C-alpha positions in Angstrom: 20.1 4.4 5.9 20.1 8.2 5.4 17.8 10.1 3.1 20.5 12.6 2.4 23.3 12.7 -0.1 26.2 15.2 0.3 26.2 17.6 -2.6 29.1 19.9 -1.5 30.8 21.5 1.4 32.3 25.0 1.6 33.9 27.1 4.3 31.9 30.2 5.5 32.6 32.9 8.1 31.5 31.5 11.5 29.3 34.5 12.3 28.2 35.2 8.7 30.6 38.1 8.0 34.1 38.0 6.7 36.7 40.1 8.5 40.4 39.9 9.2 41.0 36.9 11.6 37.4 35.6 11.5 36.7 32.0 12.3 35.5 29.7 9.6 33.0 26.8 9.7 32.2 24.1 7.1 28.7 24.3 5.6 27.5 21.1 4.0 24.7 20.9 1.4 22.7 17.7 1.9 20.4 16.8 -1.0 17.2 14.7 -0.6 16.4 12.8 -3.8 13.0 13.2 -5.4 11.9 9.7 -4.7 12.0 10.2 -0.9 8.3 10.5 0.2 7.1 10.8 -3.3 3.3 10.6 -3.9 3.8 8.6 -7.1 1.9 5.4 -6.9 4.0 2.3 -6.5 6.9 4.1 -4.9 6.5 2.8 -1.5 4.9 5.8 0.3 1.3 4.8 -0.1 0.9 4.9 3.7 2.1 8.5 3.8 5.2 10.7 3.8 7.3 10.2 6.8 9.2 13.4 6.2 6.4 15.9 5.6 6.8 17.7 8.9 10.4 18.8 8.2 11.0 18.8 4.5 9.4 20.7 1.6 6.5 18.9 -0.2 7.4 15.7 -2.1 7.8 15.6 -5.8 6.5 13.2 -8.5 8.9 10.7 -10.0 8.9 8.8 -13.3 8.8 5.0 -13.7 12.5 4.9 -12.9 12.2 6.8 -9.7 13.8 10.0 -11.2 12.5 13.5 -10.9 13.4 16.8 -12.5 14.4 18.3 -9.1 15.5 17.0 -5.8 12.9 17.1 -3.1 15.0 19.3 -0.9 18.5 20.6 -0.1 19.3 21.0 3.6 22.2 23.2 4.7 24.0 22.4 7.9 27.3 23.0 9.6 29.7 20.0 9.7 28.8 18.0 12.8 25.2 19.3 13.1 23.3 16.6 15.0 20.7 14.5 13.2 17.8 12.9 14.9 15.0 14.6 16.8 12.0 13.2 18.8 10.0 13.7 15.6 12.3 11.8 13.3 15.8 10.2 13.3 16.3 11.7 9.8 15.6 15.3 10.8 18.6 17.7 11.3 18.6 19.6 14.6 18.7 23.4 13.7 19.6 23.3 10.0 20.8 26.6 8.7 18.4 26.6 5.7 16.1 24.2 3.9 15.2 24.8 0.2 13.0 22.8 -2.2 14.9 21.2 -5.0 13.3 23.6 -7.5 14.3 26.6 -5.4 17.9 25.3 -5.1 18.1 24.8 -8.8 17.0 28.4 -9.5 18.9 30.3 -6.8 22.0 32.2 -7.7 25.2 31.5 -5.7 25.2 35.2 -4.5 21.7 34.8 -3.1 22.5 31.4 -1.6 25.6 32.8 0.0 23.7 35.7 1.5 21.0 33.4 2.9 23.6 31.0 4.5 25.6 34.0 5.9 22.4 35.4 7.3 21.5 32.1 9.0 25.0 32.0 10.5 24.7 35.6 11.7 21.3 34.9 13.2 19.7 38.0 14.7 23.0 39.7 15.3 24.1 42.8 13.6 26.2 42.7 10.4 29.9 43.7 10.3 29.9 46.9 8.1 33.6 47.8 8.5 36.8 46.8 10.3 39.9 48.7 11.4 43.3 47.5 12.5 44.4 48.6 16.0 48.0 49.5 17.0 48.4 46.2 19.0 47.6 44.1 15.9 43.9 43.5 16.7 40.9 44.2 14.7 38.0 46.4 15.6 34.6 45.6 14.0 32.0 48.3 13.4 28.6 46.7 13.5 25.4 47.7 11.7 23.9 48.7 15.1 26.7 51.3 15.7 28.7 49.3 18.2 32.4 48.9 17.9 33.9 45.7 19.3 37.2 43.9 19.4 37.0 40.9 17.0 38.7 38.7 19.6 35.6 39.1 21.8 33.1 38.1 19.2 
């Protein structure tokens, strides 16, 4: 059984920046309910939190097992592998992991920027694009390079 519940999925630019002809990838938000690993007595985790090494800290739950916030929201691309030597529930290279409280308070604009930044990695941003005579697209990158979008 998985500790995750799919909250939503959206398409994002594959390399974090939108430009004419860019590739798209599906990003999935996976919520971890508050009762997973909770320190609340009688909830089944008296022997410890199995997920402490890869999730934000657990949250307290009420007598019904409910909490104000999820424990975490993990953002992955569709098809990201799950299961590491540390835990079969851990995603391999998630894009972003937020606490439930942080997820509830983040604006969509900030979340979008963080996800796009994770997709971009350490690479430069696309700051401009221009169409070429042969129907291609040149990308001007934040580091000053100009590249053909088909070679990205």
